[in-house]
C-alpha positions, -999 to +999 in steps of 0.1 A: +021+002-348+026-031-334+018-062-349-005-070-324-022-034-332-024-040-368-040-073-361-065-061-340-074-033-362-076-053-393-100-080-374-124-052-363-127-041-397-132-074-411-158-081-388-176-047-391-176-052-433-187-088-431-218-082-407-201-107-379-201-079-352-238-073-360-248-104-339-226-094-309-244-059-310-277-078-308-269-103-280-260-071-261-288-052-264-313-084-261-297-091-230-301-058-216-334-053-231-349-093-221-326-103-190-349-137-184-353-146-220-326-167-238-306-153-265-313-166-298-286-184-315-266-168-346-285-187-369-320-177-352-305-142-356-301-145-392-335-155-397-349-131-378-328-104-398-342-119-429-375-117-423-373-082-411-353-069-444-380-090-465-409-069-446-394-036-451-374-040-482-360-002-482-348+008-517-344-025-529-360-028-567-372-062-564 
């Protein structure tokens, strides 16, 4: 395995683990579903995601 492949694999893992890749996937889905609408900034995305989590807490106890 080359150093480049190792770096790319590590970068992918860290982005998936931290949730950084979620915004990229959201942007892609948003562009496909709403081609005329502007894509929310990362900050706007985080606010929307937090609101959704608060509306549907799921298995959280508090």
